[in-house]
C-alpha positions in Angstrom: 38.0 1.6 22.7 38.2 0.5 19.1 39.8 -2.8 20.2 37.0 -3.4 22.7 34.3 -2.9 20.0 36.2 -5.2 17.7 36.3 -7.8 20.4 32.6 -7.5 21.0 31.9 -7.9 17.3 34.2 -11.0 17.1 32.3 -12.6 20.0 29.0 -11.7 18.3 30.1 -13.3 15.1 31.4 -16.5 16.8 29.0 -19.4 17.1 29.9 -20.4 20.6 28.7 -17.7 23.0 25.1 -16.5 22.8 25.4 -13.9 25.6 26.5 -11.1 23.3 23.8 -12.0 20.8 21.1 -11.5 23.4 22.7 -8.3 24.8 22.7 -6.8 21.3 19.2 -8.1 20.6 18.0 -6.6 23.8 19.7 -3.3 23.0 18.3 -3.0 19.5 14.9 -4.2 20.7 14.8 -1.5 23.3 15.7 1.2 20.8 13.0 0.2 18.3 10.4 -0.4 21.1 11.1 3.0 22.5 10.6 4.5 19.0 7.3 2.7 18.8 6.3 3.8 22.3 7.2 7.4 21.6 4.8 7.5 18.6 2.1 7.0 21.2 3.4 8.8 24.3 4.7 11.8 22.2 1.1 12.3 21.1 -0.4 11.9 24.5 -1.7 8.5 23.8 -1.6 5.3 25.8 -1.3 1.8 24.1 -4.8 1.0 25.1 -7.1 0.7 22.1 -10.4 2.5 22.8 -12.7 0.0 21.0 -11.8 -3.3 22.5 -8.8 -2.4 24.7 -10.6 -0.5 27.4 -13.8 -2.7 27.9 -12.1 -6.0 27.2 -8.3 -6.3 27.4 -7.5 -3.7 30.1 -10.7 -4.4 32.0 -9.9 -8.2 32.0 -6.3 -7.7 33.2 -7.4 -5.5 36.1 -10.1 -8.0 37.0 -7.7 -10.9 36.8 -5.2 -9.2 39.1 -8.0 -8.5 41.6 -9.2 -12.1 41.2 -5.8 -13.6 41.9 -5.2 -11.4 44.9 -8.6 -12.4 46.4 -7.8 -16.1 45.9 -4.4 -15.7 47.6 -6.2 -13.8 50.4 -8.6 -16.7 51.0 -5.7 -19.2 51.0 -3.2 -17.4 53.2 -5.4 -15.3 55.4 -8.7 -17.2 55.7 -6.9 -20.6 55.2 -9.3 -22.0 52.7 -9.3 -22.4 48.9 -12.1 -20.8 47.0 -12.0 -20.3 43.3 -14.8 -18.0 42.1 -16.2 -19.4 38.9 -19.3 -17.3 38.3 -19.7 -13.6 38.5 -23.1 -11.7 38.2 -21.2 -8.5 37.5 -20.1 -9.8 34.0 -23.1 -9.2 31.7 -26.2 -11.0 33.1 -23.9 -13.3 35.0 -21.1 -15.3 33.3 -18.6 -18.0 33.8 -15.3 -16.4 34.7 -13.0 -18.9 33.0 -14.7 -19.2 29.7 -15.4 -15.5 29.4 -11.9 -14.3 30.3 -9.8 -17.1 28.8 -9.5 -15.4 25.4 -8.0 -12.4 27.2 -6.1 -13.3 30.3 -6.8 -16.7 31.9 -4.3 -19.3 30.6 -1.7 -16.8 29.5 1.3 -17.2 31.8 2.3 -13.6 31.5 -0.9 -12.2 32.8 -0.2 -13.9 36.1 2.1 -10.9 36.7 -1.1 -8.8 37.4 -1.3 -10.3 40.9 1.7 -8.2 41.8 0.5 -4.9 40.3 -2.0 -2.6 42.1 -5.2 -2.1 40.2 -4.5 1.6 39.5 -1.2 0.6 37.8 -2.8 -1.9 35.5 -2.3 0.3 32.5 1.4 0.3 33.1 1.5 -3.5 33.3 -0.7 -3.7 30.2 1.8 -1.6 28.1 4.9 -3.5 29.5 3.3 -6.8 28.5 2.8 -5.6 25.0 6.5 -5.3 24.5 7.4 -8.2 26.7 5.4 -10.6 24.5 7.1 -9.2 21.4 10.5 -9.5 23.1 9.8 -13.2 24.0 8.7 -13.9 20.5 12.1 -12.9 19.3 13.8 -15.0 22.0 11.7 -18.0 20.9 12.5 -17.5 17.2 16.2 -17.2 18.0 16.2 -20.4 20.0 14.6 -22.1 17.0 17.3 -20.7 14.7 20.2 -21.6 16.9 18.8 -25.1 17.3 19.2 -25.5 13.6 22.8 -24.1 13.8 22.2 -20.9 12.0 24.8 -18.1 12.3 24.2 -15.3 14.8 24.2 -12.5 12.3 21.5 -14.2 10.2 19.5 -15.0 13.4 19.7 -11.5 14.6 18.3 -9.9 11.5 15.8 -12.7 11.0 14.5 -12.1 14.6 14.0 -8.4 13.9 12.1 -9.3 10.7 9.9 -11.7 12.6 9.0 -9.5 15.6 8.8 -6.0 14.0 6.3 -6.5 11.1 2.8 -5.3 10.4 1.3 -7.9 12.7 3.0 -6.5 15.8 3.1 -2.9 14.7 -0.7 -2.9 13.9 -2.5 -5.9 15.4 -0.6 -6.5 18.6 -0.9 -2.9 19.7 -4.7 -3.3 19.5 -4.9 -6.8 20.8 -1.8 -7.5 23.0 -2.3 -11.2 23.2 -2.1 -11.5 19.4 1.7 -11.7 19.9 1.4 -14.9 22.0 1.3 -17.4 19.1 4.5 -15.9 17.9 6.1 -17.1 21.1 4.7 -20.6 20.9 5.0 -21.5 17.3 8.8 -21.6 17.0 8.9 -23.7 20.2 6.3 -26.1 18.9 8.1 -26.5 15.6 11.4 -27.0 17.4 9.7 -29.7 19.5 8.7 -31.5 16.2 12.3 -31.4 15.1 13.5 -32.9 18.4 11.0 -35.7 18.0 12.2 -36.5 14.5 15.8 -36.5 15.8 14.6 -38.9 18.5 15.4 -36.4 21.2 13.1 -35.9 24.2 9.6 -34.7 23.4 9.3 -32.4 26.5 9.5 -29.2 24.5 6.8 -30.2 22.1 4.4 -31.4 24.9 4.8 -28.3 27.0 4.8 -25.8 24.2 1.6 -27.4 22.8 0.0 -27.5 26.3 0.8 -23.9 27.1 -0.4 -22.8 23.7 -3.7 -24.7 24.2 -4.2 -23.1 27.6 -3.3 -19.6 26.5 -5.8 -19.0 23.7 -8.0 -21.5 21.9 -8.3 -19.3 18.8 -4.6 -19.1 17.9 -4.0 -22.7 19.1 -6.3 -23.9 16.3 -4.0 -22.1 13.8 -0.9 -23.5 15.5 -2.3 -27.0 15.1 -2.7 -26.5 11.4 0.9 -25.2 10.9 2.1 -27.9 13.2 0.7 -30.5 10.8 2.0 -28.8 7.7 5.5 -28.4 9.2 5.7 -32.0 10.4 4.7 -33.2 6.9 7.3 -30.9 5.2 10.0 -31.9 7.6 9.3 -35.6 7.2 9.8 -35.5 3.5 12.9 -33.2 3.9 14.6 -35.4 6.6 13.9 -38.9 5.5 14.9 -40.3 2.1 13.6 -43.7 2.7 9.8 -43.6 3.3 7.0 -46.1 3.6 3.4 -46.1 4.7 4.4 -48.1 7.8 7.0 -45.5 8.7 4.5 -42.6 8.2 1.9 -44.3 10.4 4.5 -44.9 13.0 5.5 -41.2 13.2 1.9 -40.2 13.1 1.0 -42.4 16.0 3.9 -41.0 18.0 3.0 -37.4 17.3 -0.7 -38.0 18.1 0.4 -39.6 21.4 2.5 -36.7 22.5 -0.1 -34.2 21.2 -2.8 -36.1 23.2 -0.7 -35.8 26.4 -0.3 -32.1 25.8 -4.0 -31.6 25.4 -4.7 -33.7 28.5 -2.3 -31.4 30.5 -4.1 -28.3 29.1 -7.6 -29.8 29.6 -8.3 -28.1 32.9 -8.6 -24.8 30.9 -9.0 -26.0 27.3 -11.9 -28.4 27.7 -14.4 -26.0 29.4 -13.5 -23.3 26.8 -13.7 -25.5 23.7 -17.1 -26.9 24.8 -18.4 -23.4 25.2 -17.2 -22.5 21.7 -19.2 -25.2 20.1 -22.4 -23.7 21.5 -21.9 -20.1 20.2 -23.7 -18.8 17.1 -20.7 -16.7 16.1 -18.9 -19.7 14.9 -21.9 -21.4 13.4 -23.1 -18.6 11.1 -22.7 -19.2 7.3 -20.4 -16.4 6.3 -19.7 -15.2 2.8 -16.7 -16.9 1.2 -16.0 -15.7 -2.3 -13.9 -17.6 -4.8 -11.4 -14.7 -5.0 -10.8 -11.4 -3.3 -11.6 -8.0 -4.9 -9.4 -7.0 -7.8 -7.7 -4.3 -5.8 -6.4 -6.9 -3.3 -4.4 -8.6 -6.0 -3.3 -5.3 -7.5 -1.7 -4.3 -4.1 -0.7 -7.7 -3.0 3.1 -7.7 -3.8 3.6 -4.1 -2.6 1.6 -4.7 0.6 3.9 -7.6 1.6 6.5 -4.9 2.4 4.2 -1.9 2.8 0.6 -1.2 3.4 -1.9 -3.4 5.3 -4.0 -5.8 3.3 -7.7 -6.3 3.9 -9.1 -9.1 6.1 -6.3 -8.7 8.7 -3.6 -9.4 6.1 -1.2 -7.1 8.0 2.1 -8.2 6.5 4.3 -5.0 6.4 7.5 -7.0 6.5 10.9 -5.3 6.2 11.9 -5.0 2.6 15.2 -6.6 3.5 13.3 -9.9 4.1 12.2 -10.0 0.5 15.8 -9.7 -0.6 16.4 -13.0 1.3 13.5 -14.6 -0.7 15.2 -13.6 -4.0 18.5 -15.0 -2.8 16.8 -18.3 -1.8 15.1 -18.7 -5.1 18.3 -17.9 -7.0 19.8 -21.1 -5.6 18.9 -24.2 -7.7 18.3 -27.6 -6.1 18.5 -26.2 -2.6 15.9 -25.2 0.1 13.0 -27.0 -1.7 11.0 -27.2 1.5 11.3 -23.5 2.2 10.4 -22.7 -1.4 7.4 -24.9 -1.4 6.4 -23.5 2.0 6.7 -20.0 0.8 4.5 -20.8 -2.2 1.9 -22.5 -0.1 1.6 -19.7 2.4 1.3 -17.2 -0.4 -1.4 -19.3 -1.9 -3.2 -19.2 1.4 -3.1 -15.4 1.3 -4.4 -15.3 -2.3 -7.4 -17.6 -1.8 -10.2 -16.5 0.5 -11.2 -20.1 1.3 -7.8 -20.6 3.1 -8.6 -17.6 5.3 -12.0 -19.2 6.0 -10.5 -22.5 7.0 -7.6 -21.0 9.1 -10.2 -18.8 10.9 -12.1 -21.8 12.2 -14.4 -22.0 9.2 -15.8 -18.7 10.2 -15.5 -15.4 8.3 -12.6 -14.9 6.0 -9.6 -13.6 7.9 -5.9 -13.8 7.5 -5.2 -13.5 11.2 -2.7 -16.3 10.7 -0.3 -14.0 8.9 2.0 -14.0 11.9 3.0 -17.6 10.8 3.8 -16.3 7.4 6.1 -13.9 9.2 8.0 -16.8 10.7 8.4 -18.3 7.3 9.7 -15.2 5.6 12.0 -14.4 8.5 13.5 -17.9 8.5 13.9 -17.8 4.8 16.2 -14.7 5.3 18.1 -16.6 8.0 18.8 -19.5 5.7 19.5 -17.2 2.7 22.0 -15.0 4.6 25.0 -17.4 4.4 24.4 -17.7 0.7 25.0 -14.0 0.2 28.8 -14.6 0.4 28.9 -17.3 -2.2 26.6 -15.9 -5.0 27.8 -16.4 -8.5 27.4 -13.8 -11.3 24.6 -15.9 -12.8 22.7 -16.0 -9.5 23.1 -12.3 -9.1 21.6 -11.8 -12.5 18.7 -13.9 -11.5 18.2 -11.8 -8.4 18.4 -8.6 -10.5 15.7 -9.9 -12.8 13.5 -11.0 -9.9 13.8 -7.6 -8.1 13.0 -5.7 -11.3 9.9 -8.0 -12.0 8.8 -7.6 -8.4 9.1 -3.8 -8.4 7.2 -3.5 -11.7 4.4 -5.8 -10.6 4.3 -4.3 -7.1 3.8 -0.8 -8.3 2.1 -1.4 -11.6 -1.4 -0.6 -10.3 -2.2 2.9 -9.4 -3.8 1.8 -6.1 -0.5 0.2 -5.1 1.7 3.3 -5.6 1.3 4.6 -2.0 4.2 6.3 -0.2 4.6 3.4 2.1 4.8 0.8 -0.7 7.2 2.9 -2.7 9.4 3.4 0.3 9.4 -0.3 0.8 10.4 -0.9 -2.8 13.2 1.6 -2.5 14.6 -0.2 0.6 14.3 -3.5 -1.2 16.4 -2.1 -4.2 19.0 -0.9 -1.8 19.0 -4.3 0.0 19.4 -6.2 -3.2 22.1 -3.8 -4.3 24.0 -4.5 -1.0 23.5 -8.2 -1.5 24.8 -8.3 -5.0 27.7 -6.0 -4.3 29.6 -8.4 -2.1 32.9 -9.2 -3.7 32.8 -6.0 -5.7 32.1 -3.0 -3.4 32.0 -4.9 -0.2 35.0 -7.1 0.2 34.4 -7.9 3.9 31.3 -9.6 5.1 31.1 -7.5 8.3 30.5 -4.3 6.2 27.7 -5.9 4.2 26.2 -7.3 7.5 26.4 -3.8 9.0 24.7 -2.1 6.1 21.9 -4.8 5.8 21.3 -4.5 9.5 21.1 -0.7 9.2 18.7 -1.0 6.2 16.6 -3.5 8.2 16.2 -1.1 11.2 15.5 1.8 8.9 12.8 -0.1 7.0 11.2 -1.2 10.3 11.2 2.4 11.5 9.7 3.6 8.2 6.9 1.1 8.5 6.3 2.2 12.1 6.3 5.9 11.1 3.8 5.3 8.2 1.5 3.1 10.4 1.3 5.8 13.1 1.3 8.8 10.8 -1.6 11.3 10.8 -2.6 10.1 7.4 -3.4 6.7 8.7 -5.1 8.2 11.8 -4.3 5.0 13.7 -3.4 6.8 16.9 -6.8 8.4 17.2 -8.2 5.0 18.0 -6.2 4.9 21.3 -7.1 6.3 24.7 -5.2 9.2 26.2 -2.5 8.4 28.7 -3.5 7.3 32.2 -7.2 7.7 31.4 -8.2 4.2 30.4 -9.1 2.8 33.8 -11.0 6.1 34.6 -13.2 5.5 31.6 -14.4 2.2 33.2 -15.6 4.2 36.3 -18.7 5.2 34.5 -21.3 7.7 35.8 -23.9 5.1 34.8 -22.6 2.6 37.4 -22.0 5.4 39.9 -25.6 6.6 39.7 -26.8 3.0 40.4 -24.4 2.7 43.3 -25.6 6.1 44.6 -29.1 4.6 45.2 -27.6 2.8 48.2 -29.6 -0.3 47.2 -27.8 -3.4 48.6 -30.2 -5.9 47.0 -29.7 -8.2 44.0 -31.0 -6.5 40.9 -30.0 -5.3 37.4 -30.0 -1.9 35.8 -30.8 -1.1 32.1 -29.9 2.1 30.2 -30.0 3.6 26.8 -27.2 5.8 25.5 -25.8 6.3 29.0 -23.0 3.8 28.9 -19.6 5.1 27.5 -18.1 1.6 27.5 -19.3 -1.9 27.7 -18.4 -4.2 30.7 -18.1 -1.3 33.1 -20.3 -3.3 35.6 -17.5 -5.9 35.8 -15.1 -3.2 36.9 -17.6 -1.3 39.2 -19.3 -4.3 40.8 -22.8 -3.7 39.5 -25.3 -5.9 37.6 -26.2 -4.6 34.2 -27.7 -5.7 30.8 -24.5 -4.9 28.8 -21.9 -7.4 27.7 -19.1 -7.4 25.2 -16.6 -10.3 25.0 -15.7 -12.8 22.3 -17.7 -15.7 23.8 -21.2 -15.5 25.1 -23.7 -17.8 26.8 -25.7 -19.4 24.0 -28.9 -19.3 26.1 -28.8 -15.5 26.2 -28.0 -15.3 22.4 -30.9 -17.6 21.6 -33.3 -15.5 23.7 -32.2 -12.3 22.1 -32.6 -13.8 18.7 -36.2 -15.0 19.3 -37.0 -11.6 20.9 -35.7 -9.8 17.8 -33.5 -7.7 20.1 -32.2 -4.7 18.3 -28.6 -5.8 18.0 -26.8 -7.7 15.1 -24.2 -9.1 17.4 -24.2 -12.5 19.1 -21.7 -11.6 21.8 -22.2 -7.9 22.2 -25.3 -6.3 23.7 -25.7 -3.0 25.4 -29.3 -3.1 26.8 -32.8 -4.5 26.4 -33.9 -1.7 24.2 -36.1 -0.4 27.0 -38.7 -3.0 26.4 -40.9 -3.1 29.5 -41.6 -6.9 29.5 -38.0 -7.8 29.0 -36.8 -5.5 31.7 -39.3 -7.0 34.2 -38.3 -10.6 33.4 -34.6 -9.8 33.7 -35.2 -8.3 37.2 -34.2 -4.8 36.1 -34.9 -2.3 38.9 -33.2 0.8 37.7 -33.1 2.5 34.4 -30.3 5.0 33.8 -30.4 8.0 31.4 -27.7 10.6 30.7 -28.1 14.4 30.5 -31.7 15.4 29.7 -32.5 12.3 27.6 -35.8 11.7 29.5 -37.4 10.6 26.2 -35.5 7.3 26.4 -36.7 6.6 29.9 -38.7 3.4 29.7 -42.2 2.9 31.1 -42.6 2.3 34.8 -39.4 4.1 35.9 -40.8 7.1 37.7 -38.7 8.0 40.7 -35.1 9.2 40.6 -33.0 7.4 43.2 -29.4 8.2 42.4 -27.2 10.4 40.2 -23.6 11.0 39.3 -21.6 13.4 37.2 -22.5 16.9 36.1 -23.9 18.6 33.0 -24.2 16.5 29.9 -22.2 13.7 31.5 -24.7 13.5 34.5 -26.4 10.2 34.8 -29.6 9.6 36.7 -30.9 6.2 37.9 -34.7 5.9 38.0 -36.4 3.1 40.0 -39.2 0.8 39.0 -41.1 0.1 42.2 -42.8 -3.0 40.6 -39.5 -4.6 39.5 -39.4 -8.3 39.8 -36.7 -9.8 42.2 -34.1 -12.3 41.1 -36.5 -15.2 41.7 -40.3 -15.0 40.9 -42.9 -17.7 40.4 -45.4 -18.9 37.8 -48.4 -21.1 38.4 -48.6 -22.4 34.8 -46.3 -23.2 31.9 -46.1 -23.0 28.1 -44.7 -26.0 26.3 -41.6 -25.1 24.2 -43.2 -26.7 21.2 -46.2 -24.2 21.4 -44.0 -21.2 22.2 -41.9 -21.7 19.2 -44.9 -21.4 16.9 -45.7 -17.9 18.2 -45.0 -14.5 16.7 -42.2 -12.4 18.4 -44.7 -10.0 20.1 -46.9 -12.9 21.2 -43.8 -14.7 22.6 -42.9 -11.6 24.6 -46.4 -11.4 26.1 -46.6 -15.1 26.7 -43.6 -14.9 29.0 -45.8 -12.8 31.4 -48.5 -15.5 31.4 -46.6 -18.7 31.8 -43.0 -20.0 32.1 -41.7 -21.7 29.0 -40.4 -25.2 29.8 -39.7 -28.3 27.8 -42.0 -30.2 30.1 -43.8 -29.6 33.4 -46.4 -30.9 35.8 -47.9 -27.4 36.0 -51.1 -26.6 34.1 -50.7 -25.1 30.7 -51.1 -21.3 30.6 -53.6 -19.4 28.4 -51.8 -16.6 26.6 -53.5 -13.2 26.6 -52.2 -11.2 23.6 -53.4 -7.6 23.5 -51.0 -6.1 21.0 -52.2 -4.8 17.7 -50.6 -4.7 14.2 -51.0 -1.1 13.0 -51.9 -0.4 9.4 -49.7 2.3 7.8 -48.9 3.9 4.6 -45.5 4.6 3.2 -44.2 7.9 1.9 -40.9 7.5 0.1 -38.6 10.5 -0.1 -36.0 11.5 -2.7 -33.6 8.6 -3.5 -35.9 6.0 -2.1 -37.8 3.6 -4.4 -40.3 1.0 -3.2 -41.2 -2.5 -4.5 -42.6 -5.6 -2.9 -40.4 -6.6 -0.1 -37.6 -4.2 -1.1 -36.5 -0.6 -0.7 -33.9 0.6 -3.2 -31.9 3.5 -1.9 -29.8 5.5 -4.3 -29.0 8.5 -2.0 -27.4 8.4 1.4 -29.8 9.9 3.9 -32.8 9.0 1.9 -36.0 8.8 4.0 -39.1 6.6 4.2 -42.0 7.8 6.4 -44.6 5.4 7.9 -47.9 7.2 8.7 -50.4 5.5 11.1 -52.5 5.8 14.2 -50.8 4.0 17.1 -52.6 2.9 20.3 -52.6 5.0 23.4 -50.7 4.0 26.5 -48.5 1.6 24.5 -45.0 0.8 23.6 -44.5 1.2 19.8 -42.4 -1.2 17.8 -41.0 -1.2 14.3 -40.4 -4.9 13.4 -38.4 -6.1 10.4 -38.6 -9.8 9.6 -35.6 -11.2 7.6 -34.1 -7.8 7.0 -31.0 -7.9 4.7 -28.9 -5.5 2.7 -27.0 -5.6 -0.6 -24.9 -2.6 -1.8 -25.1 -1.0 -5.2 -22.0 0.0 -7.2 -21.5 3.6 -8.5 -22.8 2.5 -11.9 -25.8 0.6 -10.5 -26.9 3.8 -8.6 -27.5 5.5 -11.9 -30.6 4.6 -13.8 -30.4 3.9 -17.6 -32.3 6.9 -18.6 -30.1 9.2 -16.5 -27.0 7.4 -17.8 -27.9 8.1 -21.4 -28.1 11.8 -20.5 -24.7 12.0 -19.0 -21.6 13.2 -21.0 -18.9 10.7 -21.9 -16.6 12.5 -19.5 -19.0 12.0 -16.6 -19.7 8.4 -17.6 -16.0 7.7 -17.5 -15.7 9.2 -14.1 -18.4 6.9 -12.8 -16.8 3.9 -14.5 -13.4 4.7 -13.0 -15.0 4.9 -9.6 -16.8 1.7 -10.3 -13.6 -0.1 -11.1 -12.2 0.7 -7.7 -15.4 -0.2 -5.9 -15.2 -3.2 -3.6 -18.4 -5.3 -3.4 -17.2 -7.2 -0.4 -16.3 -4.1 1.7 -19.4 -2.1 0.7 -21.9 -4.9 1.3 -20.9 -6.0 4.8 -23.1 -3.7 6.8 -25.7 -1.0 6.7 -27.8 1.1 9.1 -31.3 2.4 9.3 -32.1 5.3 11.8 -35.7 5.2 13.0 -37.2 8.4 14.5 -40.6 8.9 16.2 -41.5 12.0 18.2 -38.2 12.8 20.0 -36.9 9.2 20.0 -34.2 8.2 17.6 -32.7 4.7 17.4 -30.6 2.8 14.9 -31.0 -0.7 13.4 -27.7 -2.1 12.4 -27.6 -4.8 9.7 -24.7 -7.1 9.4 -24.6 -9.2 6.2 -22.7 -12.5 5.7 -19.7 -10.5 4.5 -19.2 -8.9 7.9 -16.6 -10.3 10.4 -19.0 -10.4 13.3 -22.0 -11.8 11.3 -24.0 -14.1 13.5 -27.0 -14.8 11.2 -29.4 -12.3 12.7 -31.8 -10.7 10.3 -34.9 -10.1 12.5 -35.1 -6.9 14.5 -37.6 -5.2 16.8 -36.9 -1.5 17.4 -38.7 -0.1 20.5 -39.6 3.5 19.8 -40.8 4.0 23.4 -43.9 4.5 25.4 -46.6 7.0 24.3 -49.7 8.0 26.2 -51.4 9.7 23.3 -50.3 7.2 20.6 -47.6 7.6 17.9 -48.5 8.9 14.5 -45.4 8.5 12.4 -42.0 6.8 12.2 -39.3 8.0 9.8 -36.6 5.6 8.6 -33.4 7.3 7.4 -31.0 5.0 5.4 -27.3 5.6 6.0 -26.2 3.5 3.1 -27.1 3.3 -0.6 -28.2 -0.1 -1.7 -31.2 -2.5 -1.6 -32.8 -3.3 1.7 -35.0 -6.4 1.5 -37.5 -7.8 4.1 -40.2 -10.4 4.4 -42.4 -8.2 6.6 -42.1 -4.6 7.9 -44.6 -4.1 10.7 -45.7 -1.4 13.1 -47.0 -2.9 16.4 -48.5 -1.2 19.5 -48.0 -3.0 22.8 -50.4 -1.8 25.5 -48.8 -1.6 28.9 -51.9 -1.7 31.0 -51.9 -5.4 31.6 -48.2 -5.6 32.2 -48.4 -4.2 35.7 -51.1 -6.6 36.8 -49.1 -9.6 35.5 -45.9 -8.3 37.1 -47.6 -8.1 40.5 -48.8 -11.7 40.1 -45.3 -13.0 39.3 -43.8 -11.2 42.3 -46.4 -12.1 44.8 -44.5 -15.2 45.9 -40.9 -14.5 45.3 -37.4 -15.5 46.4 -36.5 -13.5 49.5 -33.3 -12.9 51.5 -31.3 -13.5 48.4 -27.5 -13.8 49.0 -24.8 -14.1 46.4 -21.8 -16.1 47.7 -18.8 -17.6 46.0 -20.3 -19.9 43.4 -23.5 -19.9 45.4 -27.0 -18.3 45.4 -29.3 -18.7 48.4 -32.7 -17.5 49.4 -36.0 -18.4 51.0 -39.5 -18.7 49.5 -43.0 -19.7 50.5 -45.6 -20.8 47.9 -49.3 -21.4 48.4 -49.6 -23.9 45.5 -47.3 -25.8 43.2 -45.3 -23.3 41.2 -42.2 -22.9 39.1 -39.5 -20.6 40.6 -37.7 -18.8 37.8 -34.3 -17.3 38.6 -33.3 -14.5 36.2 -29.8 -16.0 36.0 -28.6 -17.2 32.6 -29.0 -20.9 32.2 -25.9 -23.0 32.5 -25.3 -26.7 33.0 -22.8 -25.6 35.7 -25.6 -24.9 38.2 -27.0 -27.4 40.6 -30.2 -26.6 42.6 -31.1 -27.8 46.1 -34.5 -27.3 47.7 -34.4 -27.8 51.5 -31.1 -29.5 51.1 -32.3 -32.0 48.4 -31.0 -31.8 44.9 -33.7 -30.7 42.5 -34.0 -30.7 38.8 -33.1 -27.4 37.3 -34.6 -26.6 33.9 -33.9 -24.1 31.2 -36.8 -21.6 31.4 -37.9 -18.8 29.0 -35.0 -19.8 26.8 -32.5 -17.7 28.8 -33.1 -18.3 32.5 -33.5 -21.2 34.9 -36.5 -22.7 36.8 -37.2 -25.4 39.4 -40.6 -26.6 40.4 -41.7 -26.2 44.1 -44.4 -27.9 46.1 -46.6 -25.8 48.4 -44.9 -24.5 51.6 -41.8 -22.8 52.8 -38.4 -23.7 51.2 -34.8 -22.9 51.4 -33.3 -22.6 48.0 -29.6 -23.0 47.2 -27.8 -23.0 43.9 -24.2 -23.9 43.5 -22.0 -23.4 40.5 -19.0 -25.2 38.9 -17.7 -24.4 35.4 -19.1 -27.1 33.1 -16.5 -29.7 32.1 -14.0 -28.2 34.7 -13.9 -31.4 36.8 -13.5 -33.6 33.7 -10.7 -31.2 32.6 -9.0 -31.4 35.9 -9.2 -35.2 35.8 -7.7 -35.2 32.3 -5.0 -32.8 33.4 -4.0 -35.0 36.3 -4.0 -38.0 34.0 -1.9 -36.2 31.5 0.7 -35.2 34.1 0.9 -38.8 35.3 1.5 -40.0 31.8 4.1 -37.3 31.3 5.9 -38.3 34.5 5.8 -41.9 33.3 7.3 -40.8 30.0 10.1 -38.9 31.8 11.1 -42.0 33.8 10.8 -44.2 30.8 13.2 -41.9 28.8 15.7 -41.9 31.7 15.8 -45.6 31.7 
């Protein structure tokens, strides 16, 4: 037995065979992965994150599997090829490719969903989490072996790479966050092959698959691709010239272009959608430096705690020992040393996080690339362990002492996790510097370093998933995630038995977003990373009460908006009748029991999917209107850029209500500002609202800025405080983080029995989209509202241009709704990428379809292609002559055909390159 083990070790140490390496890697990976999985399963948790995991990741995977099976059914059973490109069940109706690309479409691994029954999607979801991490290790090892690194070094470097804070923390919440870790080593190896004048196939295909898999991480890969190529050029070639640089640049650009062309069928439609979203256009706050505490904890957090702004490093402390060894060697590894310095600089300067995050909010979601750098540094440093001189060992000793002192100097940095990391680092450095003294054979040092590496990984895992971190509480219970998508809200709507085409709205009755996508209903809720810009623009001009650009739960129960969006049912949960919007009087369906019971109420005057206007409002005139007038104007005329219809006269019957402010304790008023020095402080607005009206609180240009602990105390109060109490405040003030505390705030508005919240995102928040205008609908009142009470959740200064109370009478809405629905689209059928219906109009009119506007739609009237215009900012319209008409809309993902053409062209060029290389 002993001889057998020795033989295995000898084969493992030898350079020739890689089989034993991958057997050992798989074994150790399995052990550590089981340890990670047990942290969840042992506590009754799944690996599905409740926040995004259920409504987005798991939901998308289940949808994709069903989608692929349906496509295969049409091919092999119906003997035709149909690729659904549009789905009304996703939000208000969405493009399937551009919506789900970020999550599943383009990722080769998610194709496995076609083989898995929908009710087993959670199992596949969890397997894919570990499979991605496993493949990242394989990819890194291939890169290392290509550069002729020893197996022992590659083995430990691989574990450092794949079991760090990024995978332990981020990849568990967002499974596809491991994908770039698979692609980057292959892309970089492809660059090396090109420099060595080997075949460029790896570079082309790794780049193409990366581009198809996820646009977000592909952007980062492109940046590191460029940096690596530049470093390698100066490291490989001693004789350089401008001509030579340009020659290599042209070659790389050529291969890169071929890769993008191959990926264009997916990449082009997605990237064109991104350019139209507000989320990537908002001007986010980018400070010169991070908060002081970030730098105090920085060194310790590299091997311990998570940093802010997604700087989840948490590398094994053994990796840092490799860094010290590398820097102890003079005149060697200059490229790695410079690369290490550069990436640390990126982590230290917020602007780098801004650039690497697509010039959006500051985020260090690129830190997985730092992980490859530090892992590869260890791989290169490992052989040096056996040849260290006494002088070099002294240098290492000095570096580790300096590091430990600086890493734990600040009180905030002296956490259990950081101190454990430092302890492992000391043991690792002791092991490294003991070779030749205590350890006379390399295999013993290798064994101890490997053991320390595994222990440090498990320590990081244990700390991350400990009860102190409360990380596991964010995950759903085992085998319950898919059940949560089967919401009683959707079940109540389905219980109506209505087979028509309509939407439902709700307030507080939806446990998760995107349930309609899973249940096959049409709702007003949506939560994905990319959203149709027409919807976002409409919500912005309507001051819809949501700070998100790509996340909306409802239409806030606003009667006019519900009518225009063809909302037929409104769902409430439990006994929350106070949130039932105007016009929904008859219960038609229900599901669930007790507090979880949901009831669907019907609006008998709901507008169908297609309704008509006999007049229009020019966009130029519409843009000049106030938000409430805009809302009413949409009932009088369709908003178009141009039209042959007569211009509409807008009948505005709303009223701005005069009110007085009564400030409570901790709330101080000044012109255009409310200073709140006490959490829960209240401001009461007293007025006389109109009868039979909806009542709105409208805030124009609402913003928020936090106050530090010292700023919360007035000068007079400060002078009265004892020195002891003043020092306590100053100590708290020193640990206060402006960036963190100023990113968001909330105002709760109450009137009668209705309570709603206005969330404010500032430019310091990750999801900031530039929205500062909000209209909060406090519901319909027959007798008229008398007060609204605003409760401030956060201390700080709330500023605004206007704070208005408006009553919107509902009497005229019914009459205008009837007029819009008199001549409507009938016999509506939703087919694959197709909407059809019939309509008769007595005069020239504009048919508005409450389907989000997209360039992918083409309209046909009586078989003849007809101009389709953006209408009412969000929807689509086409003008009809008097008479009976057959309407048909077809859909094709914008830029998909161009992308397909480019992909075919890219493959042709690739084949030509292959034949050319063979010759």
